[in-house]
Backbone as CSV, one residue per row, in Angstrom:
resi,resn,N_x,N_y,N_z,CA_x,CA_y,CA_z,C_x,C_y,C_z
1,ARG,80.739,116.586,110.870,80.570,116.230,112.938,81.361,115.207,113.323
2,TYR,80.756,114.336,112.560,81.740,112.588,112.855,83.254,112.742,112.818
3,SER,83.382,113.533,111.601,85.110,113.456,112.352,85.599,114.462,113.579
4,HIS,84.450,115.277,114.159,85.227,116.198,115.172,85.237,115.189,115.783
5,ASP,84.404,114.070,116.089,82.869,113.326,117.516,85.117,112.264,117.352
6,VAL,84.860,111.740,116.178,86.278,110.625,116.638,87.559,111.929,116.579
7,GLN,87.770,112.656,116.528,89.114,113.520,116.929,89.033,113.105,118.793
8,ASN,88.069,113.802,118.863,87.798,114.196,120.431,87.547,112.373,121.564
9,HIS,86.853,111.442,120.645,87.031,110.326,120.814,88.090,109.343,120.371
10,PRO,89.372,109.423,120.781,89.909,108.326,119.060,90.282,106.979,120.480
11,VAL,90.272,107.240,121.256,90.305,105.615,121.904,89.269,104.924,121.610
12,LEU,87.799,106.010,121.854,86.990,104.564,121.130,87.049,104.642,119.903
13,PHE,87.774,105.857,118.792,87.446,105.197,117.595,88.734,104.285,117.266
14,GLN,89.643,103.665,117.840,90.727,102.822,118.073,89.777,101.190,118.376
15,LEU,89.063,101.454,119.062,88.407,100.319,119.787,87.178,100.004,118.836
16,LEU,86.725,101.230,117.936,85.615,100.228,117.303,86.977,99.831,115.691
17,VAL,87.963,100.239,115.324,88.637,99.917,113.789,89.168,98.126,114.559
18,GLU,88.790,98.220,116.051,90.167,96.727,116.207,88.385,95.569,116.222
19,GLN,87.719,96.040,116.541,86.207,94.937,116.288,85.851,95.065,115.489
20,ILE,86.415,96.238,113.914,85.996,95.581,113.239,86.669,94.589,112.135
21,ALA,88.344,94.902,112.469,89.770,94.816,112.432,88.971,92.562,112.698
22,LEU,89.013,92.543,114.174,88.410,91.480,114.738,87.055,90.845,113.507
23,CYS,86.233,90.998,113.666,84.757,90.159,112.116,85.488,90.398,110.948
24,TYR,86.339,91.176,110.722,86.630,91.000,109.392,87.874,89.206,108.968
25,GLN,88.264,89.598,110.484,89.646,87.926,110.452,88.833,86.385,110.458
26,LYS,87.730,87.145,111.598,86.895,85.516,111.814,86.394,85.724,110.002
27,LEU,85.604,86.607,109.385,84.905,86.205,108.408,85.664,85.612,107.305
28,TYR,87.154,86.564,107.545,87.783,86.289,105.994,88.565,85.487,106.157
29,GLY,90.080,85.786,107.480,90.934,84.989,107.866,91.983,85.401,107.089
30,PHE,92.104,86.468,106.559,93.291,86.960,106.114,94.183,85.735,105.845
31,PRO,94.384,85.357,104.285,95.825,84.642,104.068,96.753,84.802,103.438
32,GLN,97.462,83.947,104.489,99.512,84.949,104.162,99.739,85.119,103.155
33,GLU,98.982,84.152,101.883,99.575,84.580,101.269,99.453,85.562,100.549
34,GLN,98.303,86.324,100.625,97.804,87.705,99.582,98.555,88.596,100.519
35,VAL,98.764,88.646,101.982,99.597,89.119,102.825,100.953,89.947,101.984
């Protein structure tokens, strides 16, 4: 059911992904050496 909800709300899913990415970036910083 979860994947079905994601398919119905791709914009909300995208916003969730962006929020997770921002939080991860704030916590870990994404060192350029490891990109």
